[in-house]
DRENKOL-73112 format. One record per atom (N, C-alpha, C, O): residue number from 1; residue in one letter; chain; atom name; x, y, z. Coordinates in nm, 3 decimals, decimal comma. Layout:
<nodes>
@torfi:NUM | lolo:A | nudren:A | kolza:CA | X:X | Y:Y | Z:Z
...
</nodes>
This chain:
<nodes>
@torfi:1 | lolo:M | nudren:A | kolza:N | X:2,766 | Y:-2,223 | Z:-8,850
@torfi:1 | lolo:M | nudren:A | kolza:CA | X:2,789 | Y:-2,154 | Z:-8,974
@torfi:1 | lolo:M | nudren:A | kolza:C | X:2,654 | Y:-2,130 | Z:-9,039
@torfi:1 | lolo:M | nudren:A | kolza:O | X:2,573 | Y:-2,221 | Z:-9,050
@torfi:2 | lolo:T | nudren:A | kolza:N | X:2,631 | Y:-2,010 | Z:-9,081
@torfi:2 | lolo:T | nudren:A | kolza:CA | X:2,506 | Y:-1,975 | Z:-9,146
@torfi:2 | lolo:T | nudren:A | kolza:C | X:2,530 | Y:-1,953 | Z:-9,294
@torfi:2 | lolo:T | nudren:A | kolza:O | X:2,619 | Y:-1,878 | Z:-9,334
@torfi:3 | lolo:G | nudren:A | kolza:N | X:2,450 | Y:-2,019 | Z:-9,375
@torfi:3 | lolo:G | nudren:A | kolza:CA | X:2,462 | Y:-2,004 | Z:-9,519
@torfi:3 | lolo:G | nudren:A | kolza:C | X:2,377 | Y:-1,888 | Z:-9,568
@torfi:3 | lolo:G | nudren:A | kolza:O | X:2,284 | Y:-1,844 | Z:-9,500
@torfi:4 | lolo:K | nudren:A | kolza:N | X:2,411 | Y:-1,840 | Z:-9,685
@torfi:4 | lolo:K | nudren:A | kolza:CA | X:2,337 | Y:-1,729 | Z:-9,744
@torfi:4 | lolo:K | nudren:A | kolza:C | X:2,322 | Y:-1,756 | Z:-9,892
@torfi:4 | lolo:K | nudren:A | kolza:O | X:2,419 | Y:-1,793 | Z:-9,959
@torfi:5 | lolo:R | nudren:A | kolza:N | X:2,201 | Y:-1,738 | Z:-9,943
@torfi:5 | lolo:R | nudren:A | kolza:CA | X:2,175 | Y:-1,764 | Z:-10,084
@torfi:5 | lolo:R | nudren:A | kolza:C | X:2,224 | Y:-1,646 | Z:-10,168
@torfi:5 | lolo:R | nudren:A | kolza:O | X:2,198 | Y:-1,530 | Z:-10,138
@torfi:6 | lolo:H | nudren:A | kolza:N | X:2,296 | Y:-1,679 | Z:-10,273
@torfi:6 | lolo:H | nudren:A | kolza:CA | X:2,344 | Y:-1,578 | Z:-10,368
@torfi:6 | lolo:H | nudren:A | kolza:C | X:2,260 | Y:-1,592 | Z:-10,494
@torfi:6 | lolo:H | nudren:A | kolza:O | X:2,239 | Y:-1,702 | Z:-10,543
@torfi:7 | lolo:S | nudren:A | kolza:N | X:2,214 | Y:-1,482 | Z:-10,546
@torfi:7 | lolo:S | nudren:A | kolza:CA | X:2,129 | Y:-1,487 | Z:-10,664
@torfi:7 | lolo:S | nudren:A | kolza:C | X:2,208 | Y:-1,477 | Z:-10,794
@torfi:7 | lolo:S | nudren:A | kolza:O | X:2,150 | Y:-1,480 | Z:-10,902
@torfi:8 | lolo:Q | nudren:A | kolza:N | X:2,338 | Y:-1,465 | Z:-10,783
@torfi:8 | lolo:Q | nudren:A | kolza:CA | X:2,421 | Y:-1,450 | Z:-10,903
@torfi:8 | lolo:Q | nudren:A | kolza:C | X:2,423 | Y:-1,580 | Z:-10,983
@torfi:8 | lolo:Q | nudren:A | kolza:O | X:2,449 | Y:-1,687 | Z:-10,929
@torfi:9 | lolo:E | nudren:A | kolza:N | X:2,394 | Y:-1,570 | Z:-11,111
@torfi:9 | lolo:E | nudren:A | kolza:CA | X:2,399 | Y:-1,685 | Z:-11,200
@torfi:9 | lolo:E | nudren:A | kolza:C | X:2,544 | Y:-1,707 | Z:-11,244
@torfi:9 | lolo:E | nudren:A | kolza:O | X:2,619 | Y:-1,611 | Z:-11,262
@torfi:10 | lolo:V | nudren:A | kolza:N | X:2,582 | Y:-1,832 | Z:-11,260
@torfi:10 | lolo:V | nudren:A | kolza:CA | X:2,717 | Y:-1,864 | Z:-11,306
@torfi:10 | lolo:V | nudren:A | kolza:C | X:2,712 | Y:-1,897 | Z:-11,454
@torfi:10 | lolo:V | nudren:A | kolza:O | X:2,610 | Y:-1,943 | Z:-11,506
@torfi:11 | lolo:E | nudren:A | kolza:N | X:2,822 | Y:-1,874 | Z:-11,521
@torfi:11 | lolo:E | nudren:A | kolza:CA | X:2,827 | Y:-1,899 | Z:-11,665
@torfi:11 | lolo:E | nudren:A | kolza:C | X:2,827 | Y:-2,049 | Z:-11,694
@torfi:11 | lolo:E | nudren:A | kolza:O | X:2,760 | Y:-2,095 | Z:-11,786
@torfi:12 | lolo:H | nudren:A | kolza:N | X:2,904 | Y:-2,125 | Z:-11,615
@torfi:12 | lolo:H | nudren:A | kolza:CA | X:2,914 | Y:-2,270 | Z:-11,631
@torfi:12 | lolo:H | nudren:A | kolza:C | X:2,879 | Y:-2,337 | Z:-11,499
@torfi:12 | lolo:H | nudren:A | kolza:O | X:2,925 | Y:-2,292 | Z:-11,394
@torfi:13 | lolo:E | nudren:A | kolza:N | X:2,801 | Y:-2,442 | Z:-11,504
@torfi:13 | lolo:E | nudren:A | kolza:CA | X:2,764 | Y:-2,512 | Z:-11,382
@torfi:13 | lolo:E | nudren:A | kolza:C | X:2,886 | Y:-2,568 | Z:-11,310
@torfi:13 | lolo:E | nudren:A | kolza:O | X:2,883 | Y:-2,586 | Z:-11,188
@torfi:14 | lolo:S | nudren:A | kolza:N | X:2,993 | Y:-2,595 | Z:-11,382
@torfi:14 | lolo:S | nudren:A | kolza:CA | X:3,115 | Y:-2,648 | Z:-11,321
@torfi:14 | lolo:S | nudren:A | kolza:C | X:3,178 | Y:-2,547 | Z:-11,224
@torfi:14 | lolo:S | nudren:A | kolza:O | X:3,259 | Y:-2,585 | Z:-11,140
@torfi:15 | lolo:D | nudren:A | kolza:N | X:3,141 | Y:-2,419 | Z:-11,236
@torfi:15 | lolo:D | nudren:A | kolza:CA | X:3,193 | Y:-2,318 | Z:-11,145
@torfi:15 | lolo:D | nudren:A | kolza:C | X:3,136 | Y:-2,334 | Z:-11,004
@torfi:15 | lolo:D | nudren:A | kolza:O | X:3,184 | Y:-2,270 | Z:-10,911
@torfi:16 | lolo:L | nudren:A | kolza:N | X:3,035 | Y:-2,418 | Z:-10,987
@torfi:16 | lolo:L | nudren:A | kolza:CA | X:2,971 | Y:-2,439 | Z:-10,857
@torfi:16 | lolo:L | nudren:A | kolza:C | X:3,039 | Y:-2,549 | Z:-10,777
@torfi:16 | lolo:L | nudren:A | kolza:O | X:2,997 | Y:-2,579 | Z:-10,666
@torfi:17 | lolo:F | nudren:A | kolza:N | X:3,143 | Y:-2,611 | Z:-10,832
@torfi:17 | lolo:F | nudren:A | kolza:CA | X:3,212 | Y:-2,720 | Z:-10,766
@torfi:17 | lolo:F | nudren:A | kolza:C | X:3,357 | Y:-2,681 | Z:-10,741
@torfi:17 | lolo:F | nudren:A | kolza:O | X:3,416 | Y:-2,604 | Z:-10,817
@torfi:18 | lolo:Y | nudren:A | kolza:N | X:3,413 | Y:-2,735 | Z:-10,632
@torfi:18 | lolo:Y | nudren:A | kolza:CA | X:3,554 | Y:-2,713 | Z:-10,603
@torfi:18 | lolo:Y | nudren:A | kolza:C | X:3,611 | Y:-2,837 | Z:-10,536
@torfi:18 | lolo:Y | nudren:A | kolza:O | X:3,535 | Y:-2,924 | Z:-10,492
@torfi:19 | lolo:L | nudren:A | kolza:N | X:3,743 | Y:-2,845 | Z:-10,528
@torfi:19 | lolo:L | nudren:A | kolza:CA | X:3,809 | Y:-2,957 | Z:-10,463
@torfi:19 | lolo:L | nudren:A | kolza:C | X:3,840 | Y:-2,922 | Z:-10,318
@torfi:19 | lolo:L | nudren:A | kolza:O | X:3,896 | Y:-2,815 | Z:-10,290
@torfi:20 | lolo:C | nudren:A | kolza:N | X:3,804 | Y:-3,012 | Z:-10,226
@torfi:20 | lolo:C | nudren:A | kolza:CA | X:3,840 | Y:-2,991 | Z:-10,086
@torfi:20 | lolo:C | nudren:A | kolza:C | X:3,987 | Y:-3,029 | Z:-10,069
@torfi:20 | lolo:C | nudren:A | kolza:O | X:4,047 | Y:-3,085 | Z:-10,161
@torfi:21 | lolo:P | nudren:A | kolza:N | X:4,047 | Y:-3,000 | Z:-9,953
@torfi:21 | lolo:P | nudren:A | kolza:CA | X:4,190 | Y:-3,031 | Z:-9,933
@torfi:21 | lolo:P | nudren:A | kolza:C | X:4,226 | Y:-3,178 | Z:-9,952
@torfi:21 | lolo:P | nudren:A | kolza:O | X:4,342 | Y:-3,210 | Z:-9,980
@torfi:22 | lolo:T | nudren:A | kolza:N | X:4,129 | Y:-3,270 | Z:-9,938
@torfi:22 | lolo:T | nudren:A | kolza:CA | X:4,157 | Y:-3,412 | Z:-9,958
@torfi:22 | lolo:T | nudren:A | kolza:C | X:4,140 | Y:-3,454 | Z:-10,103
@torfi:22 | lolo:T | nudren:A | kolza:O | X:4,164 | Y:-3,570 | Z:-10,136
@torfi:23 | lolo:G | nudren:A | kolza:N | X:4,098 | Y:-3,360 | Z:-10,191
@torfi:23 | lolo:G | nudren:A | kolza:CA | X:4,085 | Y:-3,390 | Z:-10,332
@torfi:23 | lolo:G | nudren:A | kolza:C | X:3,947 | Y:-3,434 | Z:-10,375
@torfi:23 | lolo:G | nudren:A | kolza:O | X:3,928 | Y:-3,474 | Z:-10,490
@torfi:24 | lolo:Q | nudren:A | kolza:N | X:3,848 | Y:-3,427 | Z:-10,285
@torfi:24 | lolo:Q | nudren:A | kolza:CA | X:3,712 | Y:-3,465 | Z:-10,322
@torfi:24 | lolo:Q | nudren:A | kolza:C | X:3,638 | Y:-3,344 | Z:-10,379
@torfi:24 | lolo:Q | nudren:A | kolza:O | X:3,662 | Y:-3,231 | Z:-10,339
@torfi:25 | lolo:V | nudren:A | kolza:N | X:3,548 | Y:-3,370 | Z:-10,472
@torfi:25 | lolo:V | nudren:A | kolza:CA | X:3,470 | Y:-3,264 | Z:-10,534
@torfi:25 | lolo:V | nudren:A | kolza:C | X:3,355 | Y:-3,226 | Z:-10,441
@torfi:25 | lolo:V | nudren:A | kolza:O | X:3,284 | Y:-3,312 | Z:-10,389
@torfi:26 | lolo:V | nudren:A | kolza:N | X:3,336 | Y:-3,094 | Z:-10,420
@torfi:26 | lolo:V | nudren:A | kolza:CA | X:3,232 | Y:-3,043 | Z:-10,333
@torfi:26 | lolo:V | nudren:A | kolza:C | X:3,137 | Y:-2,956 | Z:-10,414
@torfi:26 | lolo:V | nudren:A | kolza:O | X:3,180 | Y:-2,870 | Z:-10,492
@torfi:27 | lolo:D | nudren:A | kolza:N | X:3,007 | Y:-2,979 | Z:-10,394
@torfi:27 | lolo:D | nudren:A | kolza:CA | X:2,903 | Y:-2,897 | Z:-10,459
@torfi:27 | lolo:D | nudren:A | kolza:C | X:2,878 | Y:-2,777 | Z:-10,369
@torfi:27 | lolo:D | nudren:A | kolza:O | X:2,821 | Y:-2,793 | Z:-10,260
@torfi:28 | lolo:A | nudren:A | kolza:N | X:2,918 | Y:-2,658 | Z:-10,411
@torfi:28 | lolo:A | nudren:A | kolza:CA | X:2,907 | Y:-2,538 | Z:-10,329
@torfi:28 | lolo:A | nudren:A | kolza:C | X:2,763 | Y:-2,493 | Z:-10,307
@torfi:28 | lolo:A | nudren:A | kolza:O | X:2,738 | Y:-2,406 | Z:-10,224
@torfi:29 | lolo:R | nudren:A | kolza:N | X:2,666 | Y:-2,551 | Z:-10,379
@torfi:29 | lolo:R | nudren:A | kolza:CA | X:2,525 | Y:-2,516 | Z:-10,361
@torfi:29 | lolo:R | nudren:A | kolza:C | X:2,464 | Y:-2,586 | Z:-10,241
@torfi:29 | lolo:R | nudren:A | kolza:O | X:2,357 | Y:-2,547 | Z:-10,195
@torfi:30 | lolo:D | nudren:A | kolza:N | X:2,530 | Y:-2,690 | Z:-10,190
@torfi:30 | lolo:D | nudren:A | kolza:CA | X:2,476 | Y:-2,770 | Z:-10,080
@torfi:30 | lolo:D | nudren:A | kolza:C | X:2,557 | Y:-2,742 | Z:-9,954
@torfi:30 | lolo:D | nudren:A | kolza:O | X:2,669 | Y:-2,790 | Z:-9,940
@torfi:31 | lolo:L | nudren:A | kolza:N | X:2,499 | Y:-2,664 | Z:-9,861
@torfi:31 | lolo:L | nudren:A | kolza:CA | X:2,572 | Y:-2,624 | Z:-9,741
@torfi:31 | lolo:L | nudren:A | kolza:C | X:2,613 | Y:-2,745 | Z:-9,657
@torfi:31 | lolo:L | nudren:A | kolza:O | X:2,719 | Y:-2,744 | Z:-9,594
@torfi:32 | lolo:R | nudren:A | kolza:N | X:2,530 | Y:-2,850 | Z:-9,655
@torfi:32 | lolo:R | nudren:A | kolza:CA | X:2,569 | Y:-2,972 | Z:-9,581
@torfi:32 | lolo:R | nudren:A | kolza:C | X:2,695 | Y:-3,032 | Z:-9,640
@torfi:32 | lolo:R | nudren:A | kolza:O | X:2,782 | Y:-3,078 | Z:-9,566
@torfi:33 | lolo:H | nudren:A | kolza:N | X:2,705 | Y:-3,033 | Z:-9,771
@torfi:33 | lolo:H | nudren:A | kolza:CA | X:2,822 | Y:-3,088 | Z:-9,838
@torfi:33 | lolo:H | nudren:A | kolza:C | X:2,946 | Y:-3,003 | Z:-9,809
@torfi:33 | lolo:H | nudren:A | kolza:O | X:3,054 | Y:-3,056 | Z:-9,784
@torfi:34 | lolo:V | nudren:A | kolza:N | X:2,929 | Y:-2,871 | Z:-9,812
@torfi:34 | lolo:V | nudren:A | kolza:CA | X:3,040 | Y:-2,779 | Z:-9,784
@torfi:34 | lolo:V | nudren:A | kolza:C | X:3,088 | Y:-2,799 | Z:-9,641
@torfi:34 | lolo:V | nudren:A | kolza:O | X:3,209 | Y:-2,810 | Z:-9,618
@torfi:35 | lolo:N | nudren:A | kolza:N | X:2,995 | Y:-2,804 | Z:-9,545
@torfi:35 | lolo:N | nudren:A | kolza:CA | X:3,033 | Y:-2,821 | Z:-9,404
@torfi:35 | lolo:N | nudren:A | kolza:C | X:3,104 | Y:-2,953 | Z:-9,380
@torfi:35 | lolo:N | nudren:A | kolza:O | X:3,198 | Y:-2,959 | Z:-9,301
@torfi:36 | lolo:W | nudren:A | kolza:N | X:3,061 | Y:-3,058 | Z:-9,448
@torfi:36 | lolo:W | nudren:A | kolza:CA | X:3,122 | Y:-3,190 | Z:-9,431
@torfi:36 | lolo:W | nudren:A | kolza:C | X:3,269 | Y:-3,188 | Z:-9,474
@torfi:36 | lolo:W | nudren:A | kolza:O | X:3,351 | Y:-3,261 | Z:-9,418
@torfi:37 | lolo:H | nudren:A | kolza:N | X:3,303 | Y:-3,108 | Z:-9,572
@torfi:37 | lolo:H | nudren:A | kolza:CA | X:3,438 | Y:-3,106 | Z:-9,627
@torfi:37 | lolo:H | nudren:A | kolza:C | X:3,526 | Y:-2,994 | Z:-9,570
@torfi:37 | lolo:H | nudren:A | kolza:O | X:3,640 | Y:-2,978 | Z:-9,611
@torfi:38 | lolo:E | nudren:A | kolza:N | X:3,474 | Y:-2,917 | Z:-9,475
@torfi:38 | lolo:E | nudren:A | kolza:CA | X:3,556 | Y:-2,814 | Z:-9,411
@torfi:38 | lolo:E | nudren:A | kolza:C | X:3,654 | Y:-2,884 | Z:-9,316
@torfi:38 | lolo:E | nudren:A | kolza:O | X:3,614 | Y:-2,976 | Z:-9,245
@torfi:39 | lolo:P | nudren:A | kolza:N | X:3,779 | Y:-2,842 | Z:-9,313
@torfi:39 | lolo:P | nudren:A | kolza:CA | X:3,875 | Y:-2,903 | Z:-9,221
@torfi:39 | lolo:P | nudren:A | kolza:C | X:3,838 | Y:-2,870 | Z:-9,076
@torfi:39 | lolo:P | nudren:A | kolza:O | X:3,801 | Y:-2,757 | Z:-9,044
@torfi:40 | lolo:L | nudren:A | kolza:N | X:3,848 | Y:-2,968 | Z:-8,990
@torfi:40 | lolo:L | nudren:A | kolza:CA | X:3,818 | Y:-2,949 | Z:-8,848
@torfi:40 | lolo:L | nudren:A | kolza:C | X:3,939 | Y:-2,892 | Z:-8,776
@torfi:40 | lolo:L | nudren:A | kolza:O | X:4,052 | Y:-2,931 | Z:-8,803
@torfi:41 | lolo:E | nudren:A | kolza:N | X:3,913 | Y:-2,801 | Z:-8,685
@torfi:41 | lolo:E | nudren:A | kolza:CA | X:4,020 | Y:-2,748 | Z:-8,601
@torfi:41 | lolo:E | nudren:A | kolza:C | X:4,013 | Y:-2,823 | Z:-8,468
@torfi:41 | lolo:E | nudren:A | kolza:O | X:3,918 | Y:-2,806 | Z:-8,392
@torfi:42 | lolo:L | nudren:A | kolza:N | X:4,114 | Y:-2,904 | Z:-8,442
@torfi:42 | lolo:L | nudren:A | kolza:CA | X:4,117 | Y:-2,984 | Z:-8,321
@torfi:42 | lolo:L | nudren:A | kolza:C | X:4,195 | Y:-2,912 | Z:-8,211
@torfi:42 | lolo:L | nudren:A | kolza:O | X:4,298 | Y:-2,849 | Z:-8,237
@torfi:43 | lolo:D | nudren:A | kolza:N | X:4,145 | Y:-2,922 | Z:-8,089
@torfi:43 | lolo:D | nudren:A | kolza:CA | X:4,218 | Y:-2,864 | Z:-7,975
@torfi:43 | lolo:D | nudren:A | kolza:C | X:4,339 | Y:-2,951 | Z:-7,945
@torfi:43 | lolo:D | nudren:A | kolza:O | X:4,329 | Y:-3,074 | Z:-7,942
@torfi:44 | lolo:A | nudren:A | kolza:N | X:4,450 | Y:-2,889 | Z:-7,923
@torfi:44 | lolo:A | nudren:A | kolza:CA | X:4,573 | Y:-2,965 | Z:-7,895
@torfi:44 | lolo:A | nudren:A | kolza:C | X:4,586 | Y:-2,997 | Z:-7,749
@torfi:44 | lolo:A | nudren:A | kolza:O | X:4,683 | Y:-3,060 | Z:-7,708
</nodes>
């Protein structure tokens, strides 16, 4: 996965965070953090 920097400023810093499917808060500015919280697709 390749990250890309967005130059758009946000109105509130809280807009840079979201909840992953397990309910943990993820900082969208940190690609390592985002990748860690992405759900894995397992081969059946």
